[in-house]
Wavefront OBJ file of the C-alpha trace (Angstrom):
o trace
v 19.534 -49.005 22.210
v 22.382 -47.205 23.954
v 25.680 -46.196 22.393
v 28.978 -45.040 23.915
v 30.689 -41.963 22.476
v 33.667 -39.774 23.390
v 33.918 -36.040 23.129
v 34.534 -32.698 24.748
v 31.862 -30.573 26.435
v 31.811 -27.312 24.462
v 28.564 -25.710 25.634
v 26.074 -25.973 28.443
v 22.456 -24.926 28.785
v 21.539 -26.409 32.171
v 19.281 -25.357 34.991
v 18.003 -26.637 38.312
v 14.489 -27.983 38.592
v 12.436 -28.272 41.802
v 13.556 -28.113 45.427
v 15.632 -31.265 44.834
v 17.843 -29.209 42.475
v 17.618 -31.710 39.634
v 19.940 -30.707 36.780
v 18.092 -30.537 33.473
v 18.957 -29.228 30.018
v 21.427 -29.796 27.197
v 25.168 -30.131 26.631
v 26.967 -29.451 23.379
v 29.532 -32.156 22.654
v 32.348 -31.990 20.109
v 33.208 -35.447 18.817
v 36.793 -36.432 17.860
v 35.963 -35.906 14.160
v 34.930 -32.289 14.886
v 31.198 -32.926 14.559
v 28.956 -31.248 17.166
v 25.944 -32.904 18.785
v 23.433 -31.859 21.435
v 22.771 -34.246 24.340
v 19.930 -33.981 26.852
v 20.702 -34.196 30.586
v 17.868 -35.038 32.988
v 16.926 -36.675 36.285
v 18.111 -40.090 35.096
v 21.556 -38.959 33.922
v 24.458 -40.172 36.069
v 27.433 -37.835 35.732
v 30.914 -37.105 37.048
v 31.118 -33.692 35.394
v 29.065 -31.226 33.371
v 31.886 -28.674 33.073
v 32.700 -27.029 29.750
v 36.117 -28.100 28.431
v 36.113 -31.560 30.020
v 36.810 -34.620 27.861
v 34.125 -37.197 28.555
v 32.767 -40.595 27.636
v 28.982 -40.652 27.337
v 26.452 -43.450 27.214
v 23.602 -42.082 25.097
v 20.351 -43.301 23.588
v 17.571 -41.764 21.515
v 14.490 -40.503 23.353
v 11.687 -42.736 22.095
v 11.298 -42.409 18.338
v 12.703 -38.867 18.275
v 16.127 -37.611 17.199
v 16.812 -36.266 20.725
v 19.848 -37.935 22.333
v 19.659 -38.484 26.100
v 22.778 -38.989 28.222
v 22.425 -41.976 30.532
v 25.976 -41.675 31.900
v 28.716 -39.041 31.596
v 32.180 -40.000 32.829
v 35.464 -38.123 32.800
v 37.676 -39.672 30.145
v 40.817 -39.254 32.280
v 39.234 -41.187 35.180
v 38.439 -44.140 32.925
v 41.912 -44.082 31.373
v 43.532 -44.014 34.830
v 41.404 -46.979 35.986
v 42.339 -48.890 32.842
v 46.060 -48.180 33.353
v 45.878 -49.338 36.988
v 44.082 -52.543 35.975
v 46.733 -53.255 33.309
v 49.583 -52.562 35.781
v 48.184 -54.994 38.382
v 47.439 -57.783 35.863
l 1 2 3 4 5 6 7 8 9 10 11 12 13 14 15 16 17 18 19 20 21 22 23 24 25 26 27 28 29 30 31 32 33 34 35 36 37 38 39 40 41 42 43 44 45 46 47 48 49 50 51 52 53 54 55 56 57 58 59 60 61 62 63 64 65 66 67 68 69 70 71 72 73 74 75 76 77 78 79 80 81 82 83 84 85 86 87 88 89 90 91
């Protein structure tokens, strides 16, 4: 079951895998309440950014029955806010 969270990328432990240069590893995310979580990034993760310092909105879900969180989608928060403002302005 996926969940959407917001936060800021505060650390990155990513590498490239295979000749296809698949990004794989983990991001550290600081949530608005100051809590830190670790999120896995893999072949199936769709992302706009993986840059430290960026504010993002993530769609995450647990990996099987483990406590590992996998990012399904990582979007820049400012891009989503801009889209929302444009939609409101044209309505």
